[in-house]
C-alpha positions in Angstrom: 10.3 -19.8 8.7 7.2 -17.3 7.4 6.0 -14.3 5.3 8.5 -11.4 4.2 7.5 -8.7 1.7 10.0 -5.9 0.0 8.4 -2.7 -0.6 9.8 0.3 -2.7 9.3 3.4 -0.7 8.7 5.8 -3.8 5.8 3.8 -5.2 4.5 1.5 -2.5 5.2 -1.6 -5.1 5.0 -4.8 -3.1 7.1 -8.4 -3.4 5.7 -10.6 -1.1 7.0 -14.3 -0.7 6.9 -17.0 1.6 9.8 -19.3 2.5 11.1 -22.1 4.7 14.3 -19.5 5.7 12.8 -15.9 6.0 16.4 -14.0 6.9 17.4 -15.9 3.7 15.6 -15.4 1.5 15.8 -11.4 2.1 19.2 -11.7 1.8 19.3 -13.3 -1.7 16.8 -10.1 -2.6 19.6 -8.1 -1.6 22.2 -9.9 -3.3 19.9 -10.4 -6.7 19.3 -6.6 -6.5 23.4 -5.6 -5.8 23.9 -7.6 -8.5 21.2 -6.2 -11.0 19.7 -9.5 -11.1 16.6 -9.4 -9.0 13.3 -10.9 -11.3 11.1 -7.8 -10.4 11.8 -5.0 -12.5 10.2 -2.5 -10.1 12.6 -3.1 -7.5 15.7 -3.1 -9.3 15.0 -0.3 -11.0 14.6 1.4 -7.3 17.2 -0.1 -6.2 19.1 1.6 -9.2 18.1 5.1 -8.3 17.9 5.0 -4.9 19.6 1.9 -3.3 19.2 -0.3 -0.5 17.2 3.3 1.1 14.9 2.9 -1.4 13.6 -0.2 -0.6 12.0 -1.4 2.6 12.5 -5.6 3.7 10.3 -7.0 6.4 9.3 -10.3 8.1 5.4 -10.0 8.5 4.9 -13.1 10.1 7.0 -15.9 11.1 5.9 -19.6 11.6 6.9 -21.2 14.3 8.1 -24.9 14.6 5.3 -27.5 15.8 6.4 -30.3 17.9 4.0 -32.5 15.8 6.5 -34.0 13.0 3.9 -34.4 10.0 2.8 -30.6 10.6 2.2 -29.5 6.9 4.0 -26.4 6.8 4.2 -26.2 3.2 0.4 -25.1 3.7 0.8 -23.5 6.9 2.6 -21.1 4.6 0.6 -21.3 1.7 -2.4 -20.1 3.5 -0.6 -17.3 5.1 0.8 -15.7 2.4 -2.9 -15.9 0.8 -4.3 -14.1 3.8 -1.2 -11.3 3.6 -2.0 -11.0 -0.6 -5.3 -10.0 0.5 -4.6 -7.9 3.0 -2.3 -6.0 0.9 -4.9 -5.7 -2.2 -2.5 -7.9 -4.3 -4.1 -10.5 -6.8 -2.9 -14.9 -5.6 
């Protein structure tokens, strides 16, 4: 689980997200882009122009499993996503 980004290499446009399964989230995004069904129109347009080479799929930060069964993973992911949004100059 962690924070991921999909970046349009040409324009710098960035989609940032948090997921309990980062690899699956990135795979889902690749699938949606390949099917022409991704919600982010800028990324979808770049996919149509350049294919996968036009986009960078990145894992920005991973959250380690804790021994504490009550650890708030959702809260941790939300806080980390906010930190990364601020670092990238993105709106909350």
